[in-house]
Backbone as XML, in Angstrom:
<?xml version="1.0"?>
<chain id="A" units="angstrom">
  <residue number="1" name="MET">
    <atom name="N" x="78.996" y="129.785" z="134.546"/>
    <atom name="CA" x="78.910" y="129.253" z="133.562"/>
    <atom name="C" x="78.686" y="127.688" z="133.967"/>
  </residue>
  <residue number="2" name="ASP">
    <atom name="N" x="77.484" y="127.128" z="133.984"/>
    <atom name="CA" x="77.366" y="125.519" z="134.494"/>
    <atom name="C" x="77.556" y="124.366" z="132.980"/>
  </residue>
  <residue number="3" name="THR">
    <atom name="N" x="77.483" y="123.149" z="133.362"/>
    <atom name="CA" x="78.413" y="122.409" z="133.131"/>
    <atom name="C" x="78.136" y="122.334" z="131.744"/>
  </residue>
  <residue number="4" name="TYR">
    <atom name="N" x="76.204" y="122.393" z="131.591"/>
    <atom name="CA" x="76.022" y="122.275" z="130.381"/>
    <atom name="C" x="75.838" y="122.790" z="129.238"/>
  </residue>
  <residue number="5" name="SER">
    <atom name="N" x="75.704" y="124.385" z="129.563"/>
    <atom name="CA" x="76.081" y="125.430" z="128.763"/>
    <atom name="C" x="77.852" y="125.472" z="128.262"/>
  </residue>
  <residue number="6" name="PHE">
    <atom name="N" x="78.768" y="125.052" z="129.062"/>
    <atom name="CA" x="79.712" y="124.720" z="128.625"/>
    <atom name="C" x="80.214" y="123.736" z="127.715"/>
  </residue>
  <residue number="7" name="LEU">
    <atom name="N" x="79.315" y="122.517" z="127.864"/>
    <atom name="CA" x="80.164" y="121.230" z="126.858"/>
    <atom name="C" x="78.663" y="121.597" z="125.646"/>
  </residue>
  <residue number="8" name="ARG">
    <atom name="N" x="77.478" y="122.622" z="125.592"/>
    <atom name="CA" x="76.896" y="122.734" z="124.479"/>
    <atom name="C" x="77.615" y="123.596" z="123.643"/>
  </residue>
  <residue number="9" name="GLU">
    <atom name="N" x="78.435" y="124.744" z="124.235"/>
    <atom name="CA" x="79.277" y="125.203" z="123.243"/>
    <atom name="C" x="80.432" y="124.620" z="122.614"/>
  </residue>
  <residue number="10" name="LEU">
    <atom name="N" x="81.102" y="123.820" z="123.503"/>
    <atom name="CA" x="82.461" y="123.718" z="123.151"/>
    <atom name="C" x="81.713" y="122.089" z="122.024"/>
  </residue>
  <residue number="11" name="ALA">
    <atom name="N" x="80.557" y="121.386" z="121.634"/>
    <atom name="CA" x="79.741" y="120.754" z="120.499"/>
    <atom name="C" x="79.793" y="121.615" z="119.620"/>
  </residue>
  <residue number="12" name="ASP">
    <atom name="N" x="79.237" y="122.670" z="119.764"/>
    <atom name="CA" x="79.044" y="123.488" z="118.648"/>
    <atom name="C" x="80.065" y="123.826" z="118.021"/>
  </residue>
  <residue number="13" name="SER">
    <atom name="N" x="81.412" y="123.988" z="118.383"/>
    <atom name="CA" x="82.213" y="124.965" z="118.030"/>
    <atom name="C" x="83.183" y="123.989" z="117.708"/>
  </residue>
  <residue number="14" name="TRP">
    <atom name="N" x="83.928" y="123.528" z="118.282"/>
    <atom name="CA" x="85.401" y="122.955" z="118.610"/>
    <atom name="C" x="85.177" y="121.394" z="117.853"/>
  </residue>
  <residue number="15" name="VAL">
    <atom name="N" x="84.072" y="121.093" z="118.917"/>
    <atom name="CA" x="83.836" y="119.395" z="118.215"/>
    <atom name="C" x="83.379" y="119.182" z="116.948"/>
  </residue>
  <residue number="16" name="LEU">
    <atom name="N" x="82.621" y="119.889" z="116.283"/>
    <atom name="CA" x="82.288" y="119.947" z="114.702"/>
    <atom name="C" x="83.150" y="120.461" z="113.845"/>
  </residue>
  <residue number="17" name="LEU">
    <atom name="N" x="83.906" y="121.415" z="114.191"/>
    <atom name="CA" x="84.973" y="121.719" z="113.781"/>
    <atom name="C" x="85.897" y="120.432" z="113.274"/>
  </residue>
  <residue number="18" name="ALA">
    <atom name="N" x="86.304" y="119.378" z="114.541"/>
    <atom name="CA" x="87.136" y="118.549" z="114.543"/>
    <atom name="C" x="86.588" y="117.154" z="113.753"/>
  </residue>
  <residue number="19" name="MET">
    <atom name="N" x="85.106" y="117.173" z="113.946"/>
    <atom name="CA" x="84.646" y="116.174" z="113.174"/>
    <atom name="C" x="84.506" y="116.544" z="111.133"/>
  </residue>
  <residue number="20" name="PHE">
    <atom name="N" x="84.548" y="117.819" z="111.168"/>
    <atom name="CA" x="84.987" y="118.185" z="109.610"/>
    <atom name="C" x="86.020" y="117.423" z="109.177"/>
  </residue>
  <residue number="21" name="ALA">
    <atom name="N" x="86.670" y="118.129" z="110.103"/>
    <atom name="CA" x="88.114" y="117.914" z="109.419"/>
    <atom name="C" x="88.302" y="116.379" z="109.521"/>
  </residue>
  <residue number="22" name="PHE">
    <atom name="N" x="88.346" y="115.681" z="110.329"/>
    <atom name="CA" x="88.038" y="114.196" z="110.612"/>
    <atom name="C" x="87.614" y="113.562" z="108.892"/>
  </residue>
  <residue number="23" name="PHE">
    <atom name="N" x="86.241" y="114.312" z="108.041"/>
    <atom name="CA" x="85.732" y="113.997" z="107.588"/>
    <atom name="C" x="86.195" y="114.078" z="105.754"/>
  </residue>
  <residue number="24" name="ALA">
    <atom name="N" x="86.994" y="115.314" z="106.195"/>
    <atom name="CA" x="87.625" y="115.913" z="104.867"/>
    <atom name="C" x="88.861" y="115.045" z="104.642"/>
  </residue>
  <residue number="25" name="GLY">
    <atom name="N" x="89.564" y="114.905" z="105.895"/>
    <atom name="CA" x="90.795" y="114.027" z="105.442"/>
    <atom name="C" x="90.660" y="112.627" z="104.914"/>
  </residue>
  <residue number="26" name="ALA">
    <atom name="N" x="89.376" y="111.923" z="105.657"/>
    <atom name="CA" x="89.347" y="110.854" z="104.934"/>
    <atom name="C" x="88.850" y="110.971" z="103.694"/>
  </residue>
  <residue number="27" name="ALA">
    <atom name="N" x="87.903" y="111.886" z="103.133"/>
    <atom name="CA" x="87.587" y="111.505" z="101.846"/>
    <atom name="C" x="88.931" y="111.887" z="101.299"/>
  </residue>
  <residue number="28" name="VAL">
    <atom name="N" x="89.510" y="113.173" z="101.279"/>
    <atom name="CA" x="91.003" y="112.977" z="100.810"/>
    <atom name="C" x="91.926" y="111.888" z="100.649"/>
  </residue>
  <residue number="29" name="TRP">
    <atom name="N" x="92.234" y="110.943" z="102.117"/>
    <atom name="CA" x="92.546" y="110.124" z="101.886"/>
    <atom name="C" x="92.132" y="108.796" z="100.791"/>
  </residue>
  <residue number="30" name="ALA">
    <atom name="N" x="91.218" y="108.832" z="101.184"/>
    <atom name="CA" x="90.025" y="107.674" z="99.837"/>
    <atom name="C" x="90.368" y="108.203" z="98.562"/>
  </residue>
  <residue number="31" name="PHE">
    <atom name="N" x="90.202" y="108.937" z="98.462"/>
    <atom name="CA" x="90.472" y="109.475" z="96.649"/>
    <atom name="C" x="91.958" y="109.547" z="96.464"/>
  </residue>
  <residue number="32" name="TRP">
    <atom name="N" x="93.175" y="109.587" z="97.211"/>
    <atom name="CA" x="93.987" y="109.973" z="96.681"/>
    <atom name="C" x="94.907" y="109.485" z="95.654"/>
  </residue>
  <residue number="33" name="PRO">
    <atom name="N" x="95.646" y="110.021" z="94.773"/>
    <atom name="CA" x="95.953" y="109.236" z="93.634"/>
    <atom name="C" x="96.695" y="107.855" z="93.727"/>
  </residue>
  <residue number="34" name="GLY">
    <atom name="N" x="97.527" y="107.873" z="94.699"/>
    <atom name="CA" x="98.750" y="107.267" z="94.804"/>
    <atom name="C" x="97.973" y="105.949" z="95.138"/>
  </residue>
  <residue number="35" name="LEU">
    <atom name="N" x="96.710" y="105.976" z="95.922"/>
    <atom name="CA" x="96.157" y="104.672" z="96.387"/>
    <atom name="C" x="95.056" y="103.813" z="95.144"/>
  </residue>
  <residue number="36" name="SER">
    <atom name="N" x="95.604" y="104.409" z="93.613"/>
    <atom name="CA" x="94.658" y="103.537" z="92.908"/>
    <atom name="C" x="95.015" y="102.431" z="92.693"/>
  </residue>
  <residue number="37" name="HIS">
    <atom name="N" x="96.035" y="101.765" z="92.856"/>
    <atom name="CA" x="96.321" y="100.331" z="92.609"/>
    <atom name="C" x="95.672" y="99.433" z="94.268"/>
  </residue>
  <residue number="38" name="ALA">
    <atom name="N" x="95.710" y="100.098" z="95.488"/>
    <atom name="CA" x="95.036" y="99.636" z="96.325"/>
    <atom name="C" x="93.733" y="99.507" z="96.188"/>
  </residue>
  <residue number="39" name="ARG">
    <atom name="N" x="92.950" y="100.842" z="95.898"/>
    <atom name="CA" x="91.459" y="100.551" z="95.242"/>
    <atom name="C" x="91.090" y="99.200" z="94.037"/>
  </residue>
  <residue number="40" name="GLU">
    <atom name="N" x="91.763" y="99.470" z="93.258"/>
    <atom name="CA" x="91.582" y="98.511" z="92.256"/>
    <atom name="C" x="91.315" y="97.070" z="92.913"/>
  </residue>
  <residue number="41" name="ASP">
    <atom name="N" x="92.909" y="96.921" z="93.963"/>
    <atom name="CA" x="92.652" y="95.327" z="94.115"/>
    <atom name="C" x="91.775" y="95.153" z="95.240"/>
  </residue>
  <residue number="42" name="ALA">
    <atom name="N" x="91.654" y="96.587" z="96.335"/>
    <atom name="CA" x="90.053" y="95.741" z="96.553"/>
    <atom name="C" x="88.638" y="95.718" z="95.955"/>
  </residue>
  <residue number="43" name="SER">
    <atom name="N" x="88.659" y="95.924" z="94.868"/>
    <atom name="CA" x="87.187" y="95.934" z="93.982"/>
    <atom name="C" x="87.340" y="94.483" z="93.484"/>
  </residue>
  <residue number="44" name="MET">
    <atom name="N" x="88.664" y="94.072" z="93.489"/>
    <atom name="CA" x="88.703" y="92.574" z="92.500"/>
    <atom name="C" x="88.411" y="91.563" z="93.752"/>
  </residue>
  <residue number="45" name="ILE">
    <atom name="N" x="88.238" y="91.978" z="94.873"/>
    <atom name="CA" x="88.053" y="90.657" z="96.056"/>
    <atom name="C" x="87.047" y="89.438" z="95.767"/>
  </residue>
  <residue number="46" name="PRO">
    <atom name="N" x="86.090" y="89.735" z="95.301"/>
    <atom name="CA" x="84.827" y="88.742" z="95.077"/>
    <atom name="C" x="85.391" y="87.867" z="93.926"/>
  </residue>
  <residue number="47" name="PHE">
    <atom name="N" x="86.182" y="88.176" z="92.833"/>
    <atom name="CA" x="86.410" y="87.554" z="91.493"/>
    <atom name="C" x="88.194" y="86.867" z="92.114"/>
  </residue>
  <residue number="48" name="ARG">
    <atom name="N" x="88.527" y="87.553" z="93.029"/>
    <atom name="CA" x="89.751" y="86.406" z="93.287"/>
    <atom name="C" x="89.568" y="85.010" z="93.312"/>
  </residue>
  <residue number="49" name="ASN">
    <atom name="N" x="88.679" y="84.270" z="93.246"/>
    <atom name="CA" x="89.084" y="83.080" z="93.461"/>
    <atom name="C" x="87.939" y="82.280" z="92.015"/>
  </residue>
  <residue number="50" name="ASP">
    <atom name="N" x="87.390" y="83.101" z="91.467"/>
    <atom name="CA" x="87.089" y="82.692" z="90.036"/>
    <atom name="C" x="87.859" y="81.935" z="89.411"/>
  </residue>
  <residue number="51" name="THR">
    <atom name="N" x="87.100" y="81.031" z="88.506"/>
    <atom name="CA" x="88.618" y="80.097" z="87.363"/>
    <atom name="C" x="87.613" y="80.242" z="86.040"/>
  </residue>
  <residue number="52" name="ALA">
    <atom name="N" x="88.434" y="80.157" z="85.142"/>
    <atom name="CA" x="87.855" y="80.893" z="83.705"/>
    <atom name="C" x="87.426" y="79.142" z="83.440"/>
  </residue>
  <residue number="53" name="GLU">
    <atom name="N" x="86.065" y="79.302" z="82.798"/>
    <atom name="CA" x="85.492" y="78.040" z="82.425"/>
    <atom name="C" x="86.029" y="77.588" z="80.893"/>
  </residue>
  <residue number="54" name="LYS">
    <atom name="N" x="86.389" y="76.402" z="80.605"/>
    <atom name="CA" x="87.075" y="76.131" z="79.959"/>
    <atom name="C" x="86.043" y="76.051" z="78.667"/>
  </residue>
  <residue number="55" name="SER">
    <atom name="N" x="86.433" y="76.675" z="77.438"/>
    <atom name="CA" x="85.615" y="76.931" z="76.230"/>
    <atom name="C" x="85.870" y="75.911" z="75.479"/>
  </residue>
  <residue number="56" name="CYS">
    <atom name="N" x="84.692" y="75.464" z="74.568"/>
    <atom name="CA" x="84.901" y="74.098" z="73.973"/>
    <atom name="C" x="84.900" y="74.567" z="71.907"/>
  </residue>
  <residue number="57" name="THR">
    <atom name="N" x="85.876" y="74.234" z="71.627"/>
    <atom name="CA" x="85.572" y="74.800" z="70.058"/>
    <atom name="C" x="84.878" y="73.548" z="69.042"/>
  </residue>
  <residue number="58" name="ASN">
    <atom name="N" x="84.664" y="72.515" z="69.720"/>
    <atom name="CA" x="84.016" y="71.841" z="68.874"/>
    <atom name="C" x="84.857" y="71.055" z="67.534"/>
  </residue>
  <residue number="59" name="ASP">
    <atom name="N" x="86.022" y="71.033" z="67.644"/>
    <atom name="CA" x="86.532" y="70.341" z="66.409"/>
    <atom name="C" x="87.153" y="69.285" z="66.977"/>
  </residue>
  <residue number="60" name="CYS">
    <atom name="N" x="86.972" y="68.428" z="67.726"/>
    <atom name="CA" x="87.375" y="67.384" z="68.249"/>
    <atom name="C" x="86.571" y="66.117" z="67.473"/>
  </residue>
  <residue number="61" name="ALA">
    <atom name="N" x="86.955" y="65.320" z="67.294"/>
    <atom name="CA" x="86.212" y="63.940" z="66.569"/>
    <atom name="C" x="85.155" y="63.341" z="67.355"/>
  </residue>
  <residue number="62" name="ALA">
    <atom name="N" x="85.510" y="63.168" z="68.439"/>
    <atom name="CA" x="84.672" y="62.716" z="69.878"/>
    <atom name="C" x="83.844" y="63.727" z="70.597"/>
  </residue>
  <residue number="63" name="CYS">
    <atom name="N" x="83.668" y="64.773" z="69.951"/>
    <atom name="CA" x="83.002" y="66.163" z="70.744"/>
    <atom name="C" x="81.695" y="65.690" z="71.381"/>
  </residue>
  <residue number="64" name="LYS">
    <atom name="N" x="81.671" y="65.764" z="72.879"/>
    <atom name="CA" x="79.871" y="65.178" z="73.260"/>
    <atom name="C" x="79.565" y="66.754" z="73.350"/>
  </residue>
  <residue number="65" name="CYS">
    <atom name="N" x="80.298" y="67.682" z="73.639"/>
    <atom name="CA" x="79.886" y="68.986" z="74.002"/>
    <atom name="C" x="78.864" y="69.802" z="73.852"/>
  </residue>
  <residue number="66" name="GLY">
    <atom name="N" x="78.029" y="69.603" z="72.591"/>
    <atom name="CA" x="76.971" y="69.697" z="71.304"/>
    <atom name="C" x="75.540" y="69.143" z="72.356"/>
  </residue>
  <residue number="67" name="ASP">
    <atom name="N" x="76.240" y="68.102" z="73.119"/>
    <atom name="CA" x="74.943" y="67.053" z="73.180"/>
    <atom name="C" x="75.103" y="67.229" z="74.850"/>
  </residue>
  <residue number="68" name="GLU">
    <atom name="N" x="75.524" y="68.287" z="75.720"/>
    <atom name="CA" x="75.270" y="68.425" z="76.839"/>
    <atom name="C" x="74.058" y="68.822" z="77.669"/>
  </residue>
  <residue number="69" name="TRP">
    <atom name="N" x="73.581" y="70.040" z="76.185"/>
    <atom name="CA" x="71.888" y="70.601" z="76.512"/>
    <atom name="C" x="70.964" y="69.253" z="76.473"/>
  </residue>
  <residue number="70" name="LYS">
    <atom name="N" x="71.126" y="67.969" z="75.575"/>
    <atom name="CA" x="70.327" y="67.321" z="75.580"/>
    <atom name="C" x="70.123" y="66.560" z="77.481"/>
  </residue>
  <residue number="71" name="ASP">
    <atom name="N" x="71.595" y="66.154" z="78.049"/>
    <atom name="CA" x="71.055" y="65.768" z="78.922"/>
    <atom name="C" x="70.897" y="66.638" z="80.434"/>
  </residue>
  <residue number="72" name="LYS">
    <atom name="N" x="71.012" y="67.949" z="80.383"/>
    <atom name="CA" x="70.312" y="68.886" z="81.398"/>
    <atom name="C" x="68.654" y="68.801" z="81.213"/>
  </residue>
  <residue number="73" name="PHE">
    <atom name="N" x="68.012" y="68.955" z="79.491"/>
    <atom name="CA" x="66.679" y="68.358" z="79.562"/>
    <atom name="C" x="66.428" y="67.446" z="79.164"/>
  </residue>
  <residue number="74" name="ASN">
    <atom name="N" x="66.841" y="66.474" z="79.354"/>
    <atom name="CA" x="66.321" y="64.294" z="79.455"/>
    <atom name="C" x="65.898" y="64.776" z="78.002"/>
  </residue>
  <residue number="75" name="VAL">
    <atom name="N" x="66.412" y="65.206" z="76.930"/>
    <atom name="CA" x="66.051" y="65.139" z="75.307"/>
    <atom name="C" x="66.479" y="63.958" z="74.706"/>
  </residue>
</chain>
């Protein structure tokens, strides 16, 4: 048996089986129920540095919040 035939037979059987086992193991590990906290933490990475915008209730005597749109549009 020459080298090419041996490597082709090896790749067609055992290497394919090893790659499938790795894929199945990675899929099981990714969806393991105990890792749900880690998945949720990773999904919130883009929002970690966001700060909540200050909301105005417009109930103070010298409130200028309602006039902010006038400054933006030069009215």
